[in-house]
C-alpha positions in Angstrom: 7.5 -25.1 -11.6 4.6 -23.9 -9.6 4.4 -22.4 -6.0 1.5 -23.6 -3.9 -0.5 -21.0 -1.9 0.4 -23.0 1.3 4.1 -23.2 0.7 6.6 -21.4 2.9 8.7 -18.5 1.4 11.8 -20.7 1.9 10.3 -23.7 0.0 9.3 -21.2 -2.8 12.9 -19.9 -3.1 14.2 -23.3 -3.7 12.1 -23.5 -7.1 14.4 -22.0 -9.4 12.1 -22.3 -12.4 9.0 -20.9 -10.9 7.0 -18.4 -13.0 7.3 -15.9 -10.1 11.2 -16.1 -10.0 11.3 -15.9 -13.9 9.1 -12.8 -13.9 11.4 -11.0 -11.2 14.5 -12.0 -13.2 12.9 -10.4 -16.4 12.4 -7.2 -14.4 16.0 -7.4 -13.0 17.3 -7.5 -16.5 15.1 -4.7 -17.6 12.9 -6.7 -19.9 9.7 -5.7 -18.0 8.7 -2.8 -15.8 6.6 -4.5 -13.3 5.6 -7.9 -11.9 1.9 -8.7 -11.0 1.1 -11.9 -9.2 -2.1 -13.3 -7.5 0.0 -16.1 -6.2 1.6 -17.0 -2.7 2.0 -13.4 -1.2 4.8 -14.6 1.2 6.7 -16.1 -1.8 6.1 -13.0 -3.8 7.8 -10.9 -1.2 10.7 -13.3 -0.6 11.4 -13.7 -4.2 11.2 -10.0 -4.9 13.5 -9.1 -2.0 16.0 -11.8 -3.0 16.2 -10.8 -6.7 15.5 -7.2 -6.8 16.7 -6.0 -3.2 15.2 -3.1 -1.4 15.4 0.5 -2.5 18.3 2.4 -1.1 17.8 3.2 2.6 14.6 1.3 2.8 14.8 -1.1 5.8 11.6 -3.0 5.1 9.3 -3.1 2.1 5.6 -2.7 3.0 2.4 -3.7 1.4 0.0 -0.8 0.6 -3.7 -1.2 0.1 -6.1 1.4 -1.1 -9.5 0.9 0.6 -12.8 2.6 -0.8 -13.8 5.6 1.3 -15.4 9.0 0.6 -13.1 10.8 -1.9 -10.1 9.2 -3.6 -9.6 6.2 -1.1 -7.6 5.6 2.0 -4.1 4.0 2.0 -3.3 1.3 4.7 0.4 0.6 5.0 1.7 -2.1 6.1 -1.1 -4.5 5.2 0.8 -7.7 5.9 4.6 -7.7 5.0 6.1 -7.1 8.4 4.6 -8.7 11.5 7.0 -7.1 13.9 8.2 -3.6 13.5 10.3 -0.9 15.1 9.1 2.7 15.4 11.4 3.9 12.6 10.0 1.4 10.3 6.5 2.9 10.8 8.0 6.4 10.0 9.4 5.0 6.7 6.0 3.5 6.1 4.3 6.8 6.6 6.7 8.6 4.2 6.2 5.9 1.5 2.5 5.9 1.9 2.2 9.7 1.8 4.3 9.7 -1.3 2.1 7.1 -3.0 -1.1 9.1 -1.9 0.1 12.3 -3.4 1.6 11.0 -6.5 -0.9 8.2 -7.5 -4.1 9.1 -5.8 -3.6 12.9 -6.2 -4.2 13.8 -2.6 -2.2 17.1 -1.7 -0.6 16.9 1.7 -2.3 13.6 2.7 -3.4 13.3 6.3 -1.3 10.6 8.0 -2.6 8.8 11.0 -1.2 6.0 13.2 -3.7 3.0 13.8 -4.4 2.4 17.6 -6.9 1.5 20.0 -7.9 5.0 20.8 -7.2 8.6 19.8 -6.0 9.7 23.1 -2.2 10.1 23.6 -2.0 7.6 26.3 -3.4 4.8 24.2 -1.5 2.2 22.2 1.5 0.3 23.1 5.3 1.0 23.3 5.6 0.8 19.5 2.8 3.1 18.7 3.7 5.6 21.4 7.2 5.8 20.2 6.2 5.8 16.5 3.7 8.6 17.1 6.3 10.7 18.8 8.6 10.3 15.8 5.9 10.9 13.2 4.8 14.2 15.0 8.3 15.6 14.4 8.4 14.8 10.6 7.4 16.8 7.6 4.3 14.6 7.2 0.7 16.0 7.8 0.6 13.8 10.9 -2.8 14.0 12.6 -2.1 11.5 15.5 -3.8 8.3 16.4 -6.7 7.0 14.5 -9.1 4.2 15.2 -10.3 1.5 12.9 -13.7 3.3 12.5 -12.0 6.3 11.2 -10.6 4.6 8.1 -14.0 4.8 6.2 -14.9 8.2 7.7 -12.8 10.3 5.3 -10.9 11.8 8.1 -7.4 10.3 7.3 -5.7 9.5 3.9 -2.8 7.3 5.0 -3.1 4.8 7.8 0.1 3.6 9.2 0.4 0.3 11.1 2.5 -2.9 11.5 1.8 -5.7 9.1 0.0 -7.8 11.7 -2.5 -5.1 12.6 -2.9 -4.1 9.0 -3.5 -7.5 7.7 -6.1 -8.3 10.5 -7.8 -5.0 9.6 -7.9 -5.7 6.0 -9.2 -9.3 6.4 -11.9 -8.1 8.8 -13.0 -5.4 6.2 -13.3 -8.1 3.5 -15.4 -10.3 6.0 -17.7 -7.5 6.9 -18.3 -6.4 3.2 -19.1 -10.1 2.4 -21.5 -10.4 5.3 -23.3 -7.1 4.4 -23.8 -8.5 0.8 -25.1 -11.8 2.0 -27.6 -10.0 4.4 -28.9 -7.9 1.6 -29.3 -10.8 -0.8 -31.2 -12.7 1.9 -33.4 -9.7 2.6 -34.4 -9.2 -1.1 -35.2 -12.9 -1.6 -37.7 -13.1 1.2 -40.9 -12.2 -0.7 -42.4 -10.7 -3.8 -42.3 -7.2 -2.5 -38.7 -7.4 -1.5 -37.8 -8.8 -4.9 -39.6 -5.8 -6.5 -37.6 -3.6 -4.3 -34.4 -5.2 -5.5 -35.5 -4.6 -9.2 -36.1 -1.0 -8.5 -32.8 -0.5 -6.6 -30.6 -3.0 -8.5 -28.6 -0.4 -10.4 -27.6 1.5 -7.2 -26.9 -1.8 -5.4 -24.5 -2.8 -8.1 -22.7 0.5 -7.9 -22.4 0.2 -4.1 -21.1 -3.3 -4.4 -18.5 -2.3 -6.9 -17.1 0.0 -4.3 -16.7 -2.9 -1.9 -15.3 -5.3 -4.5 -11.6 -5.9 -4.3 -11.6 -6.6 -8.0 -12.1 -2.9 -8.6 -8.9 -2.0 -6.9 -6.7 -4.6 -8.4 -3.7 -5.3 -6.3 -1.4 -4.0 -3.5 2.0 -2.5 -4.3 4.9 -3.7 -2.4 6.6 -0.5 -1.7 10.3 -0.2 -0.9 11.3 -2.9 -3.4 13.7 -1.8 -6.1 11.1 -2.5 -8.7 7.3 -2.4 -9.0 5.7 -5.5 -7.7 1.9 -5.8 -7.3 0.3 -8.4 -5.1 -3.2 -9.4 -6.3 -5.9 -11.1 -4.3 -5.6 -14.9 -4.4 -9.2 -15.0 -5.6 -8.6 -12.6 -8.4 -10.5 -13.0 -11.7 -10.0 -11.4 -15.0 -11.3 -8.0 -13.9 -9.2 -8.0 -10.7 -6.0 -8.9 -12.7 -6.9 -6.1 -15.3 -7.0 -3.6 -12.4 -3.9 -5.0 -10.8 -2.0 -4.3 -14.1 -3.5 -0.8 -14.1 -2.0 -0.3 -10.5 1.3 -1.4 -11.8 1.2 1.0 -14.8 0.3 3.9 -12.3 3.3 3.1 -10.1 5.6 3.1 -13.1 4.2 6.2 -14.7 4.1 8.2 -11.5 7.7 7.4 -10.8 6.8 6.4 -7.1 10.2 4.6 -6.4 12.4 7.5 -7.6 10.6 9.9 -5.2 10.9 7.4 -2.3 14.7 7.2 -3.0 14.9 11.0 -3.1 13.1 11.5 0.2 14.9 8.9 2.0 18.2 10.1 0.5 17.5 13.5 2.2 16.9 11.7 5.5 20.2 9.8 5.1 22.2 12.8 4.2 20.8 14.5 7.3 21.5 11.5 9.6 17.9 10.5 10.0 18.0 6.9 8.9 17.9 5.6 12.5 16.2 8.4 14.3 13.6 10.8 12.9 14.5 13.4 15.4 15.7 16.0 12.8 15.8 19.8 12.8 12.7 21.4 11.5 14.5 22.9 8.5 15.5 19.4 7.3 11.9 18.2 7.4 10.8 21.5 5.6 13.3 20.6 2.8 12.0 17.2 2.5 8.4 18.6 2.6 9.3 20.9 -0.3 10.8 18.0 -2.3 7.5 15.9 -1.8 5.4 18.8 -2.8 7.4 19.3 -6.0 6.6 15.7 -7.0 3.2 17.1 -8.2 5.0 18.9 -11.0 5.3 17.1 -14.4 8.6 15.2 -14.6 11.1 16.4 -17.0 12.2 14.3 -20.0 15.5 13.9 -18.3 13.9 12.6 -15.0 11.9 10.1 -17.0 14.8 8.9 -19.0 17.0 8.1 -16.0 14.4 6.4 -14.0 16.3 3.0 -14.3 15.0 -0.2 -12.5 14.1 1.9 -9.6 11.3 3.4 -11.6 10.8 2.9 -15.3 12.7 -0.4 -15.2 10.8 -1.3 -12.0 
């Protein structure tokens, strides 16, 4: 059975023999370590959550996207999984995004910012103001509010937002990138001189285009799921799928899920699942645990990863 791109998640779940459902069942049994799909993203999330469930203490999985910026890229989380969020959800997104940035992107103590309509403390809405207060008391390297223009400026490594805001931001970026390329193509086709200019700068332009091309970044991990699931762009070609598989391999090899479990486990033991108002010493302990993730995993740690990591 196939799942159409326009089908609702509930309709997709009724298709018991869809390739998406079969793939997740294979991962549930430990036959595969990750699932990659360029199909219906809503169906992907619903199927994954139904079969795999969430990681312990994760309230809501979130889509993480790495966008091209100076350096190693900037993480946006959530990029579309949760339209409505509570402040504590954004705190969890910040923790998961920070772990991913450290483990996979190799960014030490990533700067975490909360996407808002201004950098001043009085900006934002009830959600962002409450979330900002909670984030500022965590172990994260929280730098406060950031605006959309800051995403590409290299001033923030992890941008936290609800799924509605994140998805609109991401789609706007895609549209702007496409528009810029169309404008450049039109300019280079105008006359002989402009075409000559294109020939002289073709190599540099291709490199610039590659940085804006989603195919280079593969897919978006659905963090918080008890398994590794990568959502690829609906228009993915062979190169994009290849890179989506690379993203899946990185998530598995860097043991991202196990580290999320450990950090949220520390929070749970400290009574911080519902409120992030924890004593500073608790956050320092969690910070030390996150920093220790940069060390090479032991053979024992690799072997007991289970479906939350190696089997995910």
